[in-house]
ZAMARGU-4260 file (C-alpha; in steps of 0.2 Angstrom, whole numbers, plus 5000, padded with zeros to 4 digits):
<rodrens>
0) 5308/5418/5849 | 5295/5409/5844 | 5278/5410/5855 | 5270/5398/5864 | 5258/5393/5847
5) 5269/5391/5834 | 5279/5380/5846 | 5262/5371/5847 | 5258/5370/5827 | 5278/5363/5827
10) 5275/5350/5838 | 5262/5347/5830 | 5268/5348/5812 | 5285/5336/5820 | 5270/5322/5826
15) 5264/5319/5806 | 5280/5317/5801 | 5291/5299/5800 | 5306/5309/5807 | 5311/5325/5811
20) 5317/5335/5796 | 5303/5330/5786 | 5294/5343/5795 | 5306/5360/5793 | 5300/5366/5781
25) 5281/5366/5785 | 5287/5372/5804 | 5297/5385/5795 | 5282/5391/5785 | 5273/5392/5800
30) 5286/5404/5808 | 5286/5415/5793 | 5268/5416/5793 | 5270/5424/5811 | 5282/5435/5811
35) 5283/5438/5790 | 5305/5431/5789 | 5314/5424/5795 | 5328/5428/5805 | 5342/5421/5810
40) 5337/5418/5830 | 5320/5410/5819 | 5332/5399/5811 | 5340/5395/5825 | 5328/5390/5838
45) 5316/5381/5822 | 5333/5370/5824 | 5333/5368/5842 | 5314/5363/5840 | 5313/5351/5829
50) 5334/5343/5833 | 5338/5348/5814 | 5357/5357/5814 | 5355/5374/5810 | 5367/5373/5798
55) 5354/5359/5788 | 5339/5370/5794 | 5350/5390/5786 | 5352/5376/5768 | 5336/5372/5767
60) 5327/5388/5768 | 5339/5400/5761 | 5338/5384/5746 | 5316/5389/5743 | 5315/5407/5738
65) 5297/5406/5746 | 5309/5412/5762 | 5312/5429/5767 | 5327/5432/5777 | 5325/5450/5781
70) 5311/5459/5788 | 5296/5463/5774 | 5285/5478/5771 | 5263/5474/5773 | 5263/5463/5756
75) 5275/5454/5745 | 5274/5461/5727 | 5281/5444/5715 | 5285/5453/5697 | 5290/5438/5686
80) 5303/5443/5670 | 5305/5428/5662 | 5306/5428/5642 | 5288/5430/5640 | 5282/5442/5654
85) 5297/5453/5648 | 5294/5452/5630 | 5275/5459/5637 | 5285/5475/5646 | 5287/5470/5664
90) 5304/5477/5664 | 5294/5493/5660 | 5281/5487/5679 | 5301/5486/5687 | 5304/5506/5683
95) 5284/5513/5685 | 5287/5503/5702 | 5304/5512/5704 | 5298/5528/5700 | 5279/5526/5709
100) 5285/5520/5723 | 5306/5520/5727 | 5304/5501/5725 | 5319/5493/5723 | 5320/5477/5720
105) 5323/5465/5734 | 5318/5479/5745 | 5305/5488/5754 | 5297/5504/5752 | 5300/5518/5766
110) 5285/5519/5775 | 5283/5498/5775 | 5272/5497/5763 | 5278/5485/5749 | 5293/5474/5745
115) 5297/5468/5728 | 5305/5451/5723 | 5308/5447/5703 | 5304/5431/5701 | 5311/5419/5687
120) 5295/5410/5683 | 5277/5413/5690 | 5266/5402/5676 | 5256/5413/5668 | 5266/5416/5652
125) 5253/5416/5641 | 5244/5431/5649 | 5260/5440/5654 | 5267/5451/5663 | 5258/5444/5677
130) 5263/5447/5696 | 5259/5439/5715 | 5253/5453/5729 | 5254/5443/5742 | 5244/5430/5739
135) 5233/5435/5726 | 5238/5434/5705 | 5237/5446/5693 | 5240/5444/5677 | 5239/5456/5658
140) 5249/5469/5667 | 5250/5486/5661 | 5256/5503/5665 | 5243/5509/5669 | 5233/5494/5677
145) 5247/5491/5689 | 5244/5507/5699 | 5228/5505/5701 | 5231/5486/5707 | 5243/5491/5718
150) 5230/5504/5728 | 5220/5493/5733 | 5232/5489/5745 | 5235/5498/5760
</rodrens>
């Protein structure tokens, strides 16, 4: 399940902490970076490698919104729909993603290009609406520029 490279990296991370459970978050990042998501088998493998109960690994991995538990598209769109973004038109941006790309929240486009996650807040209220595409931040979104931005992500 885990590649040899991931096992080596997780063991290095584990050696940096006083107890194995403290290395759980970075270990999960390693696996998600490698596979794009955390499958049930991956969660179990991390638990085995760290000697942490599988229930604890699953609890941590499902608690934090940055971990994905189903396959994702090549590019992850995280669109903020909190109050400031909603007032500035985020709801209309969701409609554009639905109509232009067939992209529903918490789903992936049929071609595997994009996945959409609705975020509660990404801390850009002053320049709302805002989104992350992978790790790239975009703000002051409009109906026109969101399409232009997304066309750069193939």
